[in-house]
C-alpha positions in Angstrom: 29.7 -39.0 -66.0 32.0 -41.9 -67.0 31.5 -41.2 -70.7 32.9 -38.6 -73.2 29.5 -37.9 -74.6 26.0 -38.2 -73.3 24.3 -41.6 -73.4 20.4 -41.9 -73.2 18.9 -43.3 -70.1 15.4 -44.8 -69.4 16.0 -48.0 -71.2 15.1 -49.8 -68.0 11.4 -49.0 -68.7 11.4 -51.8 -71.4 13.0 -54.2 -68.9 10.4 -53.4 -66.3 7.5 -53.8 -68.6 8.7 -57.2 -69.9 9.5 -58.3 -66.3 6.0 -57.3 -65.2 4.4 -59.3 -68.0 6.5 -62.4 -67.2 6.0 -62.2 -63.5 2.2 -61.7 -64.1 2.1 -64.9 -66.1 3.9 -66.7 -63.3 1.6 -65.3 -60.6 -1.5 -66.4 -62.6 -0.3 -69.9 -63.7 1.8 -71.0 -60.7 -0.3 -72.3 -57.8 2.8 -71.9 -55.6 3.3 -68.2 -56.4 4.1 -66.2 -53.3 1.0 -64.6 -51.8 2.6 -61.2 -51.7 3.8 -61.2 -55.4 0.9 -59.1 -56.6 1.5 -56.4 -54.0 5.2 -56.4 -54.6 4.5 -55.6 -58.3 2.1 -52.8 -57.3 4.7 -51.3 -55.0 7.3 -51.5 -57.7 4.9 -49.7 -60.1 4.8 -46.7 -57.7 8.6 -46.7 -57.7 8.7 -47.0 -61.5 6.4 -44.0 -62.0 8.4 -41.7 -59.7 11.8 -43.0 -61.0 10.8 -42.4 -64.6 9.8 -38.9 -63.7 13.2 -38.5 -62.0 14.9 -39.6 -65.2 13.0 -36.8 -67.1 13.0 -34.0 -64.6 15.6 -34.7 -61.9 13.4 -34.8 -58.8 14.7 -33.9 -55.3 16.4 -36.8 -53.5 14.5 -36.8 -50.2 11.0 -37.4 -51.6 12.4 -40.2 -53.7 14.1 -41.7 -50.7 11.0 -41.3 -48.6 8.9 -43.2 -51.3 11.5 -46.0 -51.3 11.1 -46.3 -47.5 7.3 -46.4 -47.7 7.4 -49.1 -50.4 10.0 -51.1 -48.5 7.8 -50.8 -45.4 4.7 -51.9 -47.2 6.7 -54.7 -48.8 7.9 -56.0 -45.4 4.3 -55.8 -44.1 3.0 -58.0 -46.9 5.7 -60.6 -46.4 3.5 -61.9 -43.5 5.0 -65.0 -41.9 8.1 -64.6 -44.1 9.0 -61.2 -42.6 11.4 -62.8 -40.1 14.4 -62.3 -42.3 16.9 -62.7 -39.5 15.4 -66.1 -38.4 14.6 -65.1 -34.9 18.0 -63.7 -34.0 16.5 -60.3 -33.6 13.3 -59.2 -31.8 10.3 -58.9 -34.2 10.3 -55.1 -34.2 14.0 -54.8 -34.8 13.8 -57.5 -37.5 11.1 -55.5 -39.3 13.1 -52.2 -39.1 16.3 -53.9 -40.2 14.5 -55.5 -43.2 13.2 -52.1 -44.3 16.6 -50.6 -43.9 18.3 -53.3 -45.9 15.6 -53.1 -48.6 16.1 -49.3 -49.1 19.8 -49.7 -48.9 19.9 -52.4 -51.6 17.7 -50.3 -53.9 20.2 -47.5 -53.8 23.3 -49.7 -54.0 21.9 -51.4 -57.1 21.1 -48.0 -58.5 24.7 -47.0 -58.1 25.9 -49.9 -60.3 24.3 -48.3 -63.4 27.4 -46.1 -63.9 29.4 -47.9 -66.6 28.5 -49.9 -69.7 27.1 -53.3 -68.9 27.6 -53.2 -65.1 24.0 -53.1 -63.8 22.7 -55.5 -66.4 25.4 -58.0 -65.6 24.8 -57.7 -61.9 21.1 -58.3 -62.4 21.7 -61.3 -64.6 24.1 -62.9 -62.1 21.8 -62.3 -59.1 18.9 -63.9 -61.0 21.1 -66.8 -62.0 22.3 -67.4 -58.5 18.8 -67.5 -57.0 17.7 -69.8 -59.9 20.5 -72.2 -59.1 19.5 -72.3 -55.5 15.9 -73.0 -56.4 16.7 -75.8 -58.9 18.8 -77.5 -56.2 15.8 -77.4 -53.9 17.2 -74.8 -51.5 14.2 -72.5 -52.2 10.7 -73.0 -53.6 10.8 -73.6 -57.4 8.7 -70.6 -58.1 11.4 -68.3 -57.0 13.7 -69.9 -59.6 11.1 -69.1 -62.2 10.9 -65.5 -61.1 14.7 -65.2 -60.9 15.5 -66.6 -64.3 13.2 -64.1 -65.9 15.3 -61.4 -64.3 18.4 -63.0 -65.9 16.7 -63.2 -69.3 15.5 -59.6 -69.2 18.9 -58.4 -68.1 20.7 -60.3 -70.9 18.3 -58.9 -73.4 19.1 -55.4 -72.2 22.8 -56.0 -72.3 22.6 -56.3 -76.1 22.1 -52.5 -76.0 24.0 -51.7 -72.8 27.2 -53.6 -73.3 30.3 -51.5 -74.2 30.0 -49.3 -76.1 26.6 -48.7 -74.5 23.8 -47.2 -76.6 21.4 -46.7 -73.7 21.3 -47.1 -69.9 18.6 -48.3 -67.5 18.1 -45.0 -65.7 16.4 -44.9 -62.4 13.2 -46.3 -63.9 15.1 -49.6 -64.4 17.7 -49.6 -61.7 15.5 -48.5 -58.8 12.6 -50.9 -59.7 15.0 -53.8 -60.5 16.8 -53.1 -57.2 13.5 -53.3 -55.3 12.5 -56.6 -56.9 15.9 -58.2 -56.5 16.0 -57.1 -52.9 12.7 -58.9 -52.4 14.1 -62.1 -53.9 17.2 -61.9 -51.7 15.1 -61.2 -48.6 12.8 -64.1 -49.3 15.9 -66.3 -49.7 17.0 -65.2 -46.2 13.5 -65.8 -44.9 13.7 -69.3 -46.3 16.8 -69.9 -44.2 19.3 -69.1 -47.0 20.7 -65.9 -45.4 24.3 -66.8 -46.2 23.7 -67.1 -50.0 21.7 -63.8 -49.8 24.8 -62.1 -48.5 27.2 -63.9 -50.8 25.5 -63.3 -54.1 25.8 -59.4 -54.1 28.9 -59.3 -52.0 31.3 -57.7 -54.6 29.3 -54.6 -55.2 28.2 -54.4 -51.5 31.9 -54.3 -50.7 32.5 -51.7 -53.3 29.8 -49.5 -52.0 30.8 -49.9 -48.3 34.4 -49.2 -49.0 33.4 -46.1 -51.1 30.8 -44.6 -48.7 32.1 -45.3 -45.3 35.2 -43.1 -45.8 33.0 -40.4 -47.3 30.8 -40.5 -44.2 33.8 -40.4 -42.0 35.1 -37.3 -43.8 31.6 -35.8 -43.5 31.3 -35.4 -47.3 27.9 -35.1 -49.0 28.0 -38.8 -50.0 24.6 -38.6 -51.6 25.8 -36.3 -54.3 26.7 -37.8 -57.7 30.3 -38.9 -58.0 32.7 -41.3 -59.7 34.4 -42.8 -56.7 33.3 -46.4 -56.8 36.1 -48.7 -57.5 34.6 -49.8 -60.8 34.2 -46.2 -61.8 37.8 -45.2 -60.8 39.1 -48.2 -62.8 37.6 -47.0 -66.1 38.9 -43.5 -65.5 42.5 -44.8 -66.1 43.7 -44.5 -69.6 43.2 -47.7 -71.6 41.0 -49.5 -69.1 37.7 -50.3 -70.8 34.2 -50.7 -69.3 34.0 -54.2 -70.7 37.2 -55.3 -69.0 36.1 -54.1 -65.6 32.7 -55.8 -66.0 34.3 -59.0 -67.1 36.5 -59.1 -64.1 33.5 -58.5 -61.8 31.6 -61.2 -63.8 34.2 -63.8 -63.1 34.0 -62.9 -59.4 30.3 -63.2 -59.4 30.4 -66.7 -61.0 32.7 -67.8 -58.1 30.3 -66.2 -55.7 27.4 -68.2 -57.1 29.4 -71.4 -56.6 30.1 -70.4 -53.0 26.5 -69.5 -52.4 25.5 -73.0 -53.4 28.1 -74.4 -51.0 26.8 -72.2 -48.2 23.2 -73.4 -49.0 24.3 -77.0 -48.4 25.8 -76.5 -45.0 29.4 -75.3 -44.6 28.3 -71.7 -44.2 31.4 -70.0 -42.6 34.0 -71.4 -45.0 31.8 -70.2 -47.9 31.4 -66.8 -46.3 35.1 -66.5 -45.8 35.8 -67.5 -49.4 33.3 -65.0 -50.6 35.0 -62.3 -48.6 38.3 -63.2 -50.2 36.9 -63.1 -53.7 35.3 -59.7 -53.0 38.6 -58.3 -51.6 40.5 -59.7 -54.6 38.2 -58.1 -57.1 38.2 -54.7 -55.4 42.0 -54.9 -55.1 42.3 -55.7 -58.8 40.0 -52.8 -59.7 42.1 -50.4 -57.6 45.3 -51.5 -59.3 44.4 -52.3 -62.9 46.1 -50.1 -65.5 46.5 -49.9 -69.3 48.8 -52.9 -69.6 46.3 -55.1 -67.9 43.2 -53.9 -69.7 41.6 -55.6 -72.6 38.3 -54.8 -74.3 
């Protein structure tokens, strides 16, 4: 909907298959691989099959959402002792329910980023890079760094085809499954005590989504229907503002968020969270004001 002509979707299938192969090797060769990794991949396969069918035949929303909820519930169950994402601040049952809700929510929020050239791929690359940096600094088990950097590598490979002007998009088969797997990495970061970095790393597009959907809900609009109301989508609708310019601006913000996530992981959490909020507001404000004179390709 943000293009003059149709662009093929479904390119995320290649991303998913390569990522499965890479994670499979890690699961087999790494003695410290998370116990639930195999199950997480099985659950993602269920999402990939249904999401691929949706790319082809446009399936109804509710069955797809129900499947996401089932897979997130199963994913939370297999987390075992790592399912206390909120670190004991919530009762066990509420912690479980909140984890499932956040997992499903993240899947859909990531899916929403696949709306302009290069956006979803760049997001995936930066989230993977952020978790990798946390791992190499000893803030998470090293195996999560291995898993995360493969996400970055796969996303960068896809960006060769998806950068502006895009020749193909992920489609749901890529964005839904990648959202599921990235959500698992972020939830595991939170369960390892790194809840602040797990909030900071995706904060720009979480803010974009919240500021887009909360007013829609308040106005009782059918917010689940397709639209072009995200701040990044509205920016590219202005004459002369290119997809690549918008993605580059968000990319700069994401780089700063990675730096702030590492600060939060080392101790001064609240200043880092405040700084991340400022960066998110600054990027959203820029996207709401950018016009032809400020746009470059």
